[in-house]
Every structure is written in C-alpha cells, then in structure tokens.
N, C-alpha and C positions, 0 to 999 in steps of 0.2 A: 758454351761448349757442352756437348751432349754427354751425360753420364750414362754408363751401362750398369743397370741394377745387377748386383752380384748374384742375387738369387736366380735371376733369369739366365745369367751367363753360366752358372753352375748347372742349371737345369738343361741347357742346350748341350753341355758337355756330357751329361749323363745320358741323354737320348742318343748321342753319337756313339758313346762307348757301349751302351747296352743294346743298341740296334733297333729298339722299338719304344714307342711311348709307354706301353704297358710295363715293359721291363724297367724303364727308367722310373716310372711311378713307384714300382715295388722297391727299387733301390733307394729312392728318396723318401719313402713312406708318405707319398702323396697319392691323390687320385689321378687317373689318366687325364681327366678333364683339367685338373689344375696344371699338370705338366704341359698340356696342349696350350692352355691360356698363357702360360709364361713364355713359351716359345713364340706364340703369335704376337705377344706384347713386345718382345725383343725385336722381332721382324718389323713391326710397325715403328718402333723407336729408331731402328737403323735405316729404315726405308729400303730394305733388301730382303730377298728370299734367302734364308740361311740353311734350310734343310730341303732335301729332295725326299718326298714321302714315299720312298721305296721300301722294300723289305730285303735286307736291313736298311734302315734310314742312312742316308749319306749327306754329308755337308756339302753345300755349294762352295764356290771359290770364296765368296764373302763369309760363309759359315766357317770355313777353315781358318780364317783370320781370327774370328771370335773364339773358336776352339783352341787355337794356339794361345791366345790371351788367357783363356780359362786354365789351361795346363800350367802356364807360367805363374798365374796367381796361386794355384794350388801348391806349386813348388815353393814359392815365397812363404806361404803360410806354414808349410811343413818346416822349412828352415828356421823361421821365426820361433815356432813352438819348440824346436830342438834347442835353439840358443837360450830360450827362457827356461829350459828344463821341464817343459810341459808335455813332451811327447811320451808315449808309452815306453815302459822299460824295455830296452833292447830292440825297439821298433826301428828297422833299418830305413835309411833314406834310399829311395829307388831312383836310379839314373838310367834312362833309356837312351841307347846309342845305336845309330845305323852305321854299319861298317861293311866294306866289301869283302868277299870271300878270301881273296889272297892275303889281305892284311890280317884277317882273322886267323888264317892258318900259319902266319909267320911271326909278325912282331907285335900284334895288338894285344893278345892275351898277356904276354910278359909285361906290357905297359900297365894293364889293370892290376896285376899282382903288386906293383909298386905303389898303388894308391893306398894311403893310410886307411885303416879300417876302424878308426875310433874318431867320431861315432861310426857305427856300422853302416856300410853301403850294400845295396843289392843291385847288381847290374842286370839290365834287360836289353839284350843285344838283338838287333834286327839285321839279318844278313841280306844285303842288296848290292847290286852292281854299283860301282863307284860313280857311274853317270846318273844314277837314280836315287842315291841316298839323300841328296838335297831335297828331293820331292817329299820324302817322309818328314824332313825338318819343316818344310813349308806347310805341310798339312797339320803340323803340331803333334805328330805321332811319336816323335822322339825329341830329346832335348839337345842332342849334339849328333854330329855325323862326320865320318871320314868320307870325303867326296873329291871328285876330280874337277869340280867347279870352283873357280876363284871368285865368282860373283856371289856376294853375300846375300843370303835369303833375308827378306825383310825382318827386322828385329833381331838379327843375328850378327855376330862378329866372325871374322875369318882370318886364319893365319896359315902360312905355308908349312907343310910338314917335311917335304922332300920328294924325291922321285923314286918310284918303284920300277926297277929294271926287269925287263922280260927278255928271255933268250929263246930264239927259235930252235927247237930241238926235236929229235925223233929217235926211236930205237935204231941202232945201226943196220939191222936187217931190213927195217922198213925203208930207211934212206937208200939202201942199195937197190931195193926192188922198185921204188917209185921215182927216185930222183937222179940216179946215176945216168950219165950220158945225155942229160937234157939241161938247158939253162934253168937255174934254180927258180927264177920267177915263174917260168912256165910250168915247171914241175909242181910247185906249191899251189898253183892255180888249178891243178887237176887232181892232186893226191888227196886221199881221205884226210880229214882234219878233225881234231877234237876241240870242242867248245864247252863253256860252262852251261850255256843255255842258248836259246834262239836269238837272244838280244846281245850276245857276246860278239863284239866286232873287232877285238884285238887282232885276231888272225887276218881278218880282211884288211885292216889298216896296214899291217906289215906287208902283205902282198901288194897292195896298191902302191906303197912306197917303192917297192922293188920294181913295179911295172909303171912307175911314173903316173899314178892316178887311174890306171885302167883296171877294171874287174875287181876281183877279190879272191878269197880262198875257194877251194873246190866245192862241188855240189854234194859230195858225200860227207856229211857232218854228223859226228857222234856227240850228243849232248850229255855231259856228265856234270851234275849240278853241285859238286863240292870241289874245293880246291885240291884236297888230298886225292880224291877220286880222279880228278882231271890229270894230275901228274902221274898217277898209277896207270891210267889208260894210255898216256903217251909212252911211258916206259914199257908197257906191255906190247906196244906195236899196233894199237888200234888206229892211230893216225899221228900226224905231227901237231905240234902246238907251241904256243908261247908260254914258257914255264918261268915263274918268278925266279929271279937270280938266287934267292935264299934257298929255294927248294931244289934248284938244278945242280948246285955245286957238287954234292956227294955223288949224284947220279952220273954226272959228267966224268968225275974222277974215276969212278968204278967201271966206266965203259958201258953202263946200261943205257945211257943216252949219248948222242953225238950232236954237236952244234951244227946247224945247217948253214949258217951265214956268219962265220967267225968275224968279229969286228963290227957286225951290224946288230943293233939292239932296238928295242922299243921301250922308251921311258915314259911312264905315266905320272905326271905331277899329282900329288895328293895334298889336300887341304883339310884343316879342322875347322868346322863351323859349329857354333853353339849359341844358345840363347844369350842375349845381353841381360843377364841377371847377376845381381850381387849374391851369388849362391856359393857358399863354401864348398859344397860337394862338387859342383861343376868346376870350380877353380882347381881343386885337388886333382880331378880327373884330367883336366886340360894340361896341367903341369906334367903329370906322369906321361901322358900321351905324346906331348911335344918333345920331352926329353928322350923317350925311347925311340921315337921316329928319327931324331937327329943321329942316333947311333946306328939304326937299322937301315935307313933309306939313304939314297944318294942326294947330295946337296945340289 
C-alpha cells in the first residue's frame, strides 16, 4: 500500500491555497525549489498530475482528492491538539460550510446560533447555489454543505434535511399587467422574471412543469444575487419569481405579493453532506443544523 508523505501533502495544499509556488514557499519557510521538488515527488509517487501550473495554480481532479485529504488531516490535527489542551488560548476551530442563499436567508443562521461555542468556533460560509455546493465539498474547499444532491461526495456522509418550498408570486399590479386574461403557463413564459443569477433554474423548472416540459421562463430576466434582494425585487414589481415560503408569508398576508398558482408549489429537497471525520466541531454543527432544519423545512 502506497503511503503519502505528509510533508508533501501539506506542501501541495499550501501551493493551492497560496496560488503560486513562491507564495507557498514563503508561507512554509522553504525555498521555491524545495516546494517544487516536494510537489513533483508527490506526483511521481501517485503517478498523476496533481497541479495545473497556471496563475493562480489549480488542482487537477486527482489533485483535488489529495487537497481534500490534506484539509481533513489538518482538521484532525487541530481537533487532537484542542482535546489535548495544546492549542493556543482562545484559538477558534474554523468550520467551513457551503450553503445556498435561500437557506442562509431563512433558517441556517439560527441553526449556527444553537451550536455550543465552548470551545470557540469560527464559521466560514460560502454562498453557492444548492446544485453546486457539493462541488465545493468535492474540491475540499469546505468541510460540509447544504446541497440538493442526495449522492454522497467521496469521503462524505449524507443525510436528508427536508424540503424547502417555493411559491410563485408577483406584485399584484405586475400580475394584472402581465398575466390577466392569458393562461398562466403562457403568461409566465413571456413575462419578466427575477432570478438569483444566470444559473438559477427554479423559475424555468416551474414553468416547464406547467407547460408539461416545454420551454421555460421568459427572456427578460433580472438577476439579483442575494435572497433578500431577490424577494425585494419581486415585491417591487420588477418581475415574478419563486419566493421561499418562509419569506413569502408576511408579504402575501400584507398584499404586497399575490400567489400566481394557488395550490401549486415547487419543493426542493435539501441534504447535509460532511466529511467522514470523528470531529467534535463537525458533530456539533451537524446536530444543530439537522435539528433546526427539521423545524424549518417540510418533511
């Protein structure tokens, strides 16, 4: 069985994190030549190219596997030092998590508040679409993720959190101007629509379901890159959109928004994926996240 020399693994991680061999050398207090030799030795040992020598340096698919291992190793080392009382006084344990914008704007932060802060934790959140958060986990950029994928990333465990419900809604004046007198499916296929970004396909999915697989949302698309901004844009009348149930309630009750398809919803299943590590920090976060999700999301 092939062993991976830990100094070489740590060096590869430093190069990826710092972006260049020179910067990694400075961070590790080595010469650039020594850094390059360690990386080449690791590539020879694994029989794979691990880095693309671009600026900044990028890990190959094989390199991402080693980088993920390096981050997991660093996490275990920090946990061990903490349990032995060898960590610096008050030094927090960093927990990096990828989470989608709508969860971040509704139920996820209350979950983190429930995580015990003794020993202290420092959260590093990466906002990404729920269809792409697992990619950050696969690359080793985060330790855990809220994702729409039930397929476990290699080296990770997965558990269901619940379903986030979305309601098609618009400002009443917008609905009257663009949707009155026409079949809803055809109207939504032509009316201006609000999205989070160019990769946001929730609105297209909803329209295709109404139209039995045909087409998608209209060509006039306003991209608003935050969940709160998205809801404000729909409430202001910029376009229609799928609003998370938790954010839509008060706006619907006040009349600022009107539901476009009463009884028709779009439910997105969410899952929690995390590294398979015996990490107390990760275990505490997972417990708080799953408990809060059980209260906030639909089963």
